[in-house]
C-alpha positions in Angstrom: -16.2 28.5 -11.6 -17.8 32.0 -11.0 -18.9 34.2 -13.4 -16.2 36.5 -13.7 -13.5 34.4 -14.1 -15.5 32.0 -16.5 -16.2 35.4 -18.3 -11.9 36.2 -18.1 -11.1 32.8 -19.3 -13.8 33.7 -22.6 -11.6 36.5 -23.4 -8.8 35.0 -23.1 -10.4 32.4 -24.9 -11.5 35.1 -28.0 -8.3 37.2 -28.5 -6.0 33.8 -29.5 -4.7 32.0 -26.3 -5.5 28.3 -26.0 -7.2 26.7 -22.7 -3.6 25.0 -22.4 -1.6 28.1 -21.6 -4.7 29.3 -19.8 -5.1 26.6 -17.2 -0.9 26.4 -17.3 -1.0 31.2 -16.2 -4.3 30.3 -13.4 -2.1 30.7 -10.0 -2.8 27.6 -8.2 -3.7 29.7 -5.5 -6.7 31.1 -6.9 -10.0 29.4 -5.0 -14.5 30.1 -5.0 -13.4 32.4 -1.6 -11.7 34.8 -3.5 -14.5 34.7 -6.3 -16.2 36.8 -3.9 -13.5 39.8 -3.4 -13.2 42.2 -5.5 -9.2 42.3 -4.8 -9.3 39.1 -6.0 -10.5 39.2 -9.0 -8.4 41.3 -9.3 -5.1 40.2 -8.2 -6.0 37.6 -10.0 -6.3 39.5 -13.5 -2.9 41.1 -12.7 -1.2 38.3 -12.2 -2.9 36.8 -15.5 -1.4 39.8 -17.3 2.1 39.3 -16.4 2.5 35.7 -17.1 -0.1 36.0 -20.3 2.0 39.3 -21.6 -1.1 41.5 -21.7 -2.6 44.9 -20.1 -4.3 44.2 -17.1 -5.9 47.0 -18.3 -7.6 45.0 -20.9 -8.6 42.1 -19.1 -10.3 44.4 -16.8 -12.2 46.0 -19.3 -14.2 44.5 -22.7 -10.9 43.7 -24.6 -8.1 41.9 -24.6 -5.0 44.1 -24.9 -1.6 42.8 -25.7 1.6 44.6 -24.4 4.0 43.1 -27.6 1.5 43.4 -30.3 2.4 43.1 -33.9 6.7 44.0 -32.5 8.5 40.4 -33.3 9.2 39.1 -36.9 7.1 36.3 -38.2 9.2 34.1 -40.7 7.1 31.4 -42.6 4.0 33.1 -42.1 0.9 31.0 -42.6 -2.7 31.0 -41.7 -2.3 32.8 -38.8 -4.6 35.8 -37.9 -3.0 39.4 -36.2 -4.3 38.4 -33.2 -2.5 34.3 -33.4 0.7 36.2 -33.9 -0.4 39.0 -31.5 -0.7 35.8 -28.2 2.1 34.3 -30.1 4.1 37.6 -29.4 3.0 38.5 -26.1 3.6 34.5 -24.7 6.9 34.2 -25.5 7.8 37.1 -24.7 7.0 36.9 -21.1 8.5 33.8 -21.0 11.7 35.0 -22.4 12.3 37.9 -20.1 11.7 35.6 -16.5 14.3 33.2 -18.7 17.3 35.6 -18.8 15.9 37.0 -15.2 16.5 33.7 -14.1 19.8 33.1 -16.0 23.1 34.4 -15.0 25.0 37.7 -16.5 25.7 36.1 -20.3 29.7 35.9 -22.2 29.0 38.3 -24.9 29.3 36.7 -28.3 30.9 39.8 -30.3 33.2 38.6 -32.8 32.3 35.1 -32.5 31.5 33.3 -36.1 30.3 30.0 -36.8 33.1 28.0 -37.4 34.9 29.6 -34.0 31.4 28.2 -31.3 32.2 25.3 -33.7 35.4 24.8 -32.7 35.2 25.8 -29.1 32.8 23.1 -28.8 34.9 20.2 -30.7 37.9 21.0 -27.7 35.6 19.3 -25.7 33.9 16.9 -27.8 34.0 15.1 -30.9 31.3 16.0 -32.7 28.6 19.8 -32.6 25.4 18.2 -31.1 22.5 18.7 -29.1 24.4 18.3 -25.9 27.8 20.6 -26.6 24.6 23.3 -28.3 23.2 23.5 -24.9 26.4 23.8 -23.0 27.6 26.4 -24.7 24.0 27.9 -24.5 24.1 28.3 -21.2 27.8 28.9 -21.0 27.3 32.2 -22.4 23.6 33.3 -20.8 21.3 32.3 -23.1 18.8 30.2 -21.6 17.0 27.2 -23.9 14.4 25.7 -23.3 11.5 23.3 -25.3 8.1 24.5 -25.0 5.1 22.0 -23.2 2.4 24.5 -23.4 1.7 26.3 -26.3 -0.3 29.3 -26.6 -2.7 28.7 -29.9 -5.0 25.4 -29.9 -2.4 24.3 -32.7 1.0 24.4 -32.0 2.1 26.5 -34.8 5.9 27.7 -33.5 8.8 25.7 -34.6 10.9 27.9 -32.0 11.9 31.5 -30.8 13.9 33.7 -30.1 13.6 36.5 -27.4 15.7 39.8 -27.2 16.4 41.6 -24.0 18.4 44.4 -24.5 21.6 43.0 -24.8 20.3 39.6 -23.5 18.8 36.4 -25.5 16.6 33.4 -24.9 15.6 30.6 -26.8 12.7 28.8 -27.0 12.2 25.4 -28.9 8.4 24.0 -29.6 9.7 21.7 -31.7 9.1 17.5 -30.5 11.1 14.4 -32.1 12.1 11.7 -31.5 15.6 12.2 -31.8 18.3 14.8 -31.0 19.9 15.3 -34.2 16.5 17.7 -35.9 16.4 20.0 -32.6 20.3 20.7 -32.7 19.5 22.1 -35.6 16.7 23.8 -34.8 18.5 25.3 -31.3 21.7 26.2 -33.1 19.5 28.1 -37.0 17.9 30.3 -33.7 21.9 31.1 -32.4 22.6 31.2 -36.0 19.7 34.7 -36.2 20.8 36.0 -32.9 24.3 35.9 -33.7 24.5 37.4 -37.3 22.1 40.2 -35.9 18.6 39.1 -37.1 17.3 40.6 -33.4 18.6 44.4 -34.1 15.6 45.9 -34.2 13.1 43.7 -32.9 12.2 41.8 -29.5 11.5 38.5 -30.5 11.9 36.4 -34.2 9.2 33.7 -34.7 9.9 30.5 -36.5 6.7 29.6 -37.6 7.7 26.0 -39.5 10.9 23.7 -39.8 14.0 25.9 -41.0 15.1 22.4 -42.6 12.1 22.3 -45.2 9.9 25.6 -45.3 9.8 26.4 -48.7 9.7 30.3 -48.5 13.0 31.0 -47.6 13.5 34.4 -47.1 17.7 35.7 -46.8 18.2 36.1 -43.1 16.3 32.1 -43.1 19.2 31.2 -45.6 21.6 32.6 -43.0 20.7 31.1 -40.0 20.4 27.7 -42.2 24.2 28.0 -43.6 25.3 29.6 -39.8 23.1 25.9 -38.8 25.6 23.8 -41.2 28.4 25.5 -40.5 28.4 24.9 -36.9 27.3 21.6 -37.2 29.2 19.7 -40.1 31.7 22.9 -40.6 30.7 24.2 -43.9 27.8 25.9 -45.4 27.2 23.5 -47.9 28.3 20.2 -46.7 29.3 17.8 -50.1 27.5 14.5 -49.2 27.9 11.7 -51.9 25.9 8.7 -50.8 27.3 7.2 -54.1 24.5 4.6 -53.7 21.1 5.9 -54.6 19.2 2.4 -53.8 19.9 2.8 -50.0 17.8 2.1 -46.9 17.8 3.5 -43.7 19.9 0.4 -41.8 22.2 0.9 -44.7 22.6 5.0 -44.2 23.1 4.9 -40.5 25.6 2.1 -41.1 27.2 4.4 -43.2 27.0 7.9 -41.2 28.1 6.0 -38.1 31.5 5.3 -39.9 32.1 8.2 -41.5 31.3 10.6 -38.7 35.0 10.2 -36.7 36.0 11.0 -39.8 34.2 14.6 -40.9 33.4 15.0 -36.8 30.6 14.8 -37.9 27.6 13.2 -35.3 26.3 10.8 -36.8 22.0 11.8 -36.7 23.0 15.3 -38.2 25.4 13.5 -40.8 21.8 11.3 -42.2 19.6 14.6 -42.2 22.5 16.5 -44.4 21.9 13.5 -47.1 17.9 13.8 -46.3 19.0 17.2 -47.9 20.9 16.6 -50.6 18.2 13.5 -51.6 15.3 14.9 -51.0 15.1 10.8 -48.8 14.0 12.3 -45.7 11.4 9.1 -44.4 14.5 6.6 -45.2 16.5 9.2 -43.1 14.5 9.9 -39.7 14.1 6.0 -40.5 17.7 5.6 -40.1 17.8 7.5 -36.7 16.3 4.6 -34.7 19.3 2.8 -35.6 21.7 5.3 -35.2 20.4 6.7 -31.8 18.1 3.0 -30.4 14.3 3.2 -29.4 12.8 7.3 -30.0 13.0 9.2 -27.0 11.3 12.5 -24.9 14.2 14.8 -26.1 12.0 17.6 -24.7 12.7 16.3 -21.7 16.1 16.0 -21.5 16.0 19.7 -23.2 14.3 20.7 -19.6 15.8 19.0 -17.4 18.8 20.9 -18.7 17.2 24.0 -17.7 16.1 23.0 -14.5 18.9 22.5 -13.2 20.6 25.7 -14.5 17.8 28.5 -13.7 18.3 30.2 -11.1 14.4 30.5 -9.8 14.8 32.7 -7.2 15.3 35.5 -9.3 12.6 34.9 -11.2 10.1 34.6 -8.3 7.8 31.8 -6.7 4.7 32.9 -9.0 6.9 32.9 -12.1 8.7 29.9 -11.8 5.1 28.3 -10.9 4.1 29.7 -14.3 7.6 28.9 -16.6 7.3 25.1 -14.7 4.3 24.9 -16.3 5.3 25.1 -19.6 8.8 23.5 -19.5 6.0 20.2 -19.1 8.8 20.5 -15.2 6.0 21.0 -12.3 5.2 17.9 -10.4 
């Protein structure tokens, strides 16, 4: 790699970006021949700036400048510093804007609550599950993808909601082998946008799993209650096990039998038992008996997204970057 490109990569790394996201954003048209061309170097910087949400002027100078620095609202802050938070925000807002540009005009959810949305989903299926939530989101113009490339070296973003005027996009960071945990995360993020938690911010970032994070503020509690109401019909479902010594197979059997009666997806019901009893390890083990072998849930999410996105509206260069981030580019 030429000296100027190496210096540019080093500057992006020092700003907090991971090699993974720099590689995803690096344009496929770049070549060694262009390295000696000042206009080629300038176009490289403009291309990276557009994708990463930084100022082109900063890439030409000595310091990377983030466009959306300090504007997002972060939940469950831990060790992330200001540069890392800025990198997360700029990355997420840029991806969200591309997704919204490639998604048809939305159907407003004004006046909807968790119960109305639940009833709408249940009109077409037995449970509110991940597939039903994805169909709902795309149906009303809210794009949802699962990130396979992260802006930081550590996967410190559990999920993110991006707002562009009256449009929204949801970016899932959680990786799971079964759909129920991802369904709760998606329902939680949907709660943030329906409840108006993004009125004064372009993005809201959940850094930790909202289901298990100990430091929950009022908005997190509201989003949790929304998610539970959407998935189960109640903000605080009463789950009685009757047997504290249950194991994973017996739990899986019990929730599978009870699910049709309560119209709660069996995996979600198992997670509700874990929330009530603290038996997370047994509940997670029960998911294998409910669903069978683990699978790549992220791929199912992104396969749906790839079919729903209008790629022509996004453009070839931004589309290539988005496909890299989604892990769907051949």
